[in-house]
C-alpha positions in Angstrom: 0.0 0.0 0.0 1.4 3.4 -1.0 1.8 6.3 1.3 -1.0 8.1 -0.7 -3.4 5.2 0.1 -2.6 5.4 3.8 -3.2 9.1 3.9 -6.6 8.6 2.1 -7.7 6.0 4.7 -6.7 8.3 7.5 -8.8 11.1 6.1 -11.9 9.0 5.9 -12.8 9.7 9.5 -10.9 7.1 11.5 -9.8 7.6 15.1 -6.6 9.2 14.0 -8.5 12.4 12.8 -8.4 15.2 15.2 -10.0 18.1 13.3 -11.3 19.4 10.0 -14.6 20.1 8.4 -15.9 16.5 8.3 -15.6 15.7 12.0 -18.0 13.4 13.8 -21.2 15.0 15.5 -20.6 15.9 19.1 -17.0 17.0 18.6 -18.1 20.6 19.2 -19.9 23.4 17.3 -18.6 23.9 13.8 -16.9 20.5 13.5 -19.2 19.1 10.9 -21.9 19.8 8.3 -24.5 17.9 10.4 -24.2 20.0 13.5 -27.3 22.0 14.7 -26.8 25.6 15.7 -27.9 26.5 19.3 -31.3 28.1 19.5 -31.3 31.8 19.9 -32.7 32.9 23.3 -35.9 34.9 23.2 -35.2 38.5 24.4 -36.5 39.6 27.8 -38.6 42.3 26.1 -40.4 39.7 24.1 -41.1 37.5 27.2 -42.2 40.5 29.3 -45.8 40.6 27.9 -46.2 36.8 28.6 -45.0 37.3 32.2 -47.4 40.2 32.7 -50.3 38.2 31.3 -49.6 35.2 33.6 -49.3 37.6 36.6 -52.6 39.2 35.7 -54.4 35.8 35.4 -53.0 34.6 38.7 -54.0 37.9 40.4 -57.5 37.6 39.0 -57.8 34.0 40.3 -56.5 35.0 43.7 -58.9 38.0 43.8 -61.9 35.9 42.7 -61.4 32.9 44.9 -58.8 33.6 47.6 -58.0 37.1 48.9 -59.0 40.6 47.8 -57.8 43.9 49.1 -60.3 46.6 50.1 -59.8 50.3 50.9 -61.3 51.8 54.0 -63.1 55.0 52.8 -64.5 56.3 56.1 -64.0 56.5 59.9 -66.8 54.1 60.9 -64.4 51.4 62.0 -62.0 53.5 64.0 -59.8 52.8 65.9 -59.6 49.3 64.6 -59.3 50.6 61.0 -58.3 54.0 59.8 -59.4 55.8 56.7 -57.1 54.7 53.8 -56.1 51.3 55.3 -56.1 48.4 52.9 -57.6 45.3 54.4 -57.1 41.7 53.2 -60.4 39.9 52.8 -60.7 36.1 52.9 -62.9 34.9 50.1 -62.0 31.3 50.2 -63.7 29.9 53.3 -67.2 31.0 52.1 -66.8 28.7 49.1 -66.7 25.8 51.6 -69.9 26.8 53.4 -68.3 28.8 56.2 -70.6 31.6 57.5 -69.6 34.8 59.3 -69.4 34.6 63.1 -69.8 37.0 65.9 -66.9 39.4 66.3 -65.6 39.1 62.8 -65.0 42.2 60.7 -66.7 41.6 57.3 -67.0 43.3 54.0 -70.5 43.1 52.4 -72.4 44.5 49.5 -74.8 47.4 50.2 -78.1 45.6 51.0 -80.0 48.6 49.7 -80.0 52.2 50.8 -77.1 52.0 53.2 -74.8 54.1 51.0 -75.5 57.3 49.1 -76.1 56.9 45.3 -73.2 59.1 44.6 -69.8 57.5 44.4 -66.4 59.2 44.7 -64.7 58.9 41.3 -61.0 59.3 40.5 -60.2 62.6 38.9 -59.5 62.4 35.2 -59.2 59.5 32.8 -55.8 58.5 34.1 -57.0 58.1 37.6 -60.0 56.2 36.4 -57.9 53.9 34.3 -55.5 53.2 37.2 -58.4 52.3 39.5 -59.9 49.9 36.9 -56.5 48.1 36.6 -56.0 47.9 40.3 -59.5 46.8 41.0 -59.2 44.1 38.3 -56.2 42.5 40.0 -57.7 43.0 43.5 -55.6 45.9 44.9 -58.5 48.4 45.0 -62.3 48.1 45.1 -64.2 48.8 41.9 -65.7 52.3 41.6 -68.9 50.6 40.5 -69.2 48.4 43.6 -70.9 49.5 46.7 -69.3 47.7 49.7 -69.3 48.3 53.4 -67.2 47.0 56.3 -68.6 46.4 59.8 -68.2 44.1 62.7 -70.7 41.2 63.2 -72.4 41.5 66.5 -75.1 38.9 66.2 -76.0 36.0 63.9 -79.1 34.1 62.9 -81.0 32.9 66.0 -79.5 35.5 68.3 -81.4 38.2 70.2 -79.6 41.5 70.3 -80.5 44.7 72.2 -79.0 47.9 73.7 -81.0 50.2 76.0 -78.9 53.3 75.4 -76.8 55.6 77.5 -74.0 53.5 78.9 -75.9 50.2 78.8 -73.9 47.4 77.1 -74.9 45.6 73.9 -76.7 42.4 75.0 -76.5 39.2 72.8 -78.8 36.5 74.1 -78.9 38.3 77.4 -75.1 38.4 77.8 -73.4 41.8 77.9 -70.5 42.4 75.5 -67.3 44.0 76.9 -66.3 46.2 74.0 -63.8 48.6 75.4 -60.9 46.8 73.5 -62.2 47.8 70.1 -64.9 50.5 70.1 -63.7 54.1 69.6 -62.6 55.8 72.9 -65.3 57.6 74.8 -68.0 56.1 72.6 -71.0 54.4 74.3 -72.0 50.9 73.2 -75.0 51.9 71.1 -74.3 55.6 70.8 -77.4 57.7 70.6 -79.4 55.0 68.9 -80.8 52.3 71.3 -82.4 49.3 69.7 -84.1 45.9 70.4 -84.6 43.4 71.5 -84.4 42.1 68.0 -84.5 38.4 67.0 -82.1 37.9 64.1 -83.6 35.7 61.4 -81.7 32.7 60.0 -78.9 33.5 57.6 -78.9 37.2 58.5 -76.5 39.3 60.6 -76.6 42.3 62.8 -73.5 44.5 62.2 -72.1 47.6 63.8 -69.1 49.9 63.3 -66.5 50.2 66.0 -66.8 54.0 65.9 -70.4 53.9 67.2 -71.0 57.7 67.0 -69.9 57.7 63.4 -71.3 54.6 61.8 -74.5 54.2 59.9 -74.9 50.5 60.6 -77.8 48.1 61.5 -79.1 50.5 64.2 -79.9 53.1 61.5 -81.6 50.9 59.0 -84.2 49.0 61.1 -86.9 50.0 58.5 -85.3 47.4 56.2 -85.3 43.8 57.5 -84.9 45.1 61.1 -81.5 46.4 60.2 -80.1 42.9 59.4 -78.1 42.0 56.3 -78.1 38.7 54.4 -75.2 36.3 54.7 -75.3 36.1 50.9 -74.3 39.7 50.7 -71.0 39.1 52.6 -67.9 39.2 50.4 -65.7 37.8 53.1 -63.9 38.3 56.4 -61.3 41.0 56.8 -58.5 39.2 58.5 -55.5 41.6 58.3 -54.4 45.2 57.5 -52.0 44.9 54.6 -51.3 48.6 53.9 -49.7 50.9 54.9 -46.7 48.9 56.2 -46.6 50.6 59.6 -50.1 49.3 60.3 -49.6 45.7 59.4 -51.7 43.7 61.8 -54.3 40.9 62.1 -57.9 41.4 63.0 -58.8 38.7 65.6 -62.1 38.1 67.1 -62.3 39.9 70.5 -62.4 37.6 73.6 -65.9 38.9 74.7 -67.5 36.9 71.9 -66.0 33.7 73.3 -67.7 34.1 76.7 -69.7 31.1 78.1 -73.4 31.2 77.5 -73.3 33.5 74.5 -74.5 30.7 72.2 -77.8 30.6 73.8 -79.5 30.1 70.5 -77.7 26.8 70.0 -78.6 25.8 73.6 -82.2 26.5 73.0 -82.6 23.5 70.7 -85.6 21.4 72.0 -84.4 18.4 74.0 -86.7 16.2 71.9 -84.4 16.8 68.9 -81.4 15.6 70.8 -83.4 12.6 72.0 -84.5 11.8 68.5 -80.9 11.9 67.3 -79.7 9.7 70.2 -82.4 6.9 69.9 -81.2 5.4 66.6 -77.6 5.3 68.0 -78.7 3.6 71.2 -80.8 1.0 69.2 -77.9 0.4 66.8 -75.5 -0.2 69.7 -77.9 -2.5 71.4 -78.4 -4.6 68.3 -74.6 -5.0 68.0 -74.4 -6.2 71.6 -77.2 -8.7 71.2 -75.7 -10.0 67.9 -72.3 -10.4 69.5 -73.9 -12.3 72.5 -75.8 -14.6 70.1 -72.7 -15.3 68.1 -70.8 -16.1 71.3 -73.6 -18.5 72.4 -73.6 -20.3 69.1 -69.8 -20.7 69.2 -70.0 -22.2 72.7 -72.8 -24.6 71.7 -70.8 -25.8 68.7 -67.8 -26.3 70.9 -69.8 -28.4 73.4 -71.2 -30.6 70.6 -67.7 -31.1 69.2 -66.4 -32.1 72.7 -69.3 -34.5 73.1 -68.8 -36.2 69.8 -65.1 -36.6 70.5 -65.7 -38.3 73.8 -68.2 -40.7 72.2 
């Protein structure tokens, strides 16, 4: 074999080759005609609209089903909430059938006539546009929505009353100790005594913490005795999210946990409890009798077997 033949064999791609245009795939970029060029990365500016779209969709889902921010427009919940606070409202638990409880601060739709027909609108098209965007993603309430925020004092089945002056608010005959949350120097029912009022099922009696500056259930007794429907409740306000220096949770005051407050639940007729207990007792008795009968049959069978063995 000539030296020219050996050189030709070497150039055909054997292991002796270390470079050139016809290298095997995988030797590195530009080493062969079959190599694929690396994909060019999409620029950040092209991806930005996609990221913004995903963020808006997530924000809309969170606002609709989980948490929404609401702005406090008045002084009716001082000092618990100040004008301009942003509260975070839990919208998830109502989807699972949870209902508002005494002591909770709730946001609810205007049941009719509680708010003036005029709404404060942002000045100019720019302000209006900003509010629409922020309300869409849940950072501000919509200008078209009419929502209020108050504290639940009584729920369906309760009896609530306040005789005026310095008399406390009574729920099922139990006085509430409200000094921890009502506005300083306010009286429990201000200058608007009420009751006793029996709260219908699935309705609520609500009051603002600033009793002298809150148009709440006391002032709308001409409509459903001042109560609001559970269905109008948007959700429970559980925290102050803005401004930063006012970050805090909104717990239920201890006075709503006092013994005997759930008088409505204790007033269930004893016959209903008995009716529920009878089937359980009968079922348990049948189990005991069946177990005893089974034990007796087993004993008889054992005796018969012993007798036949002896025989």
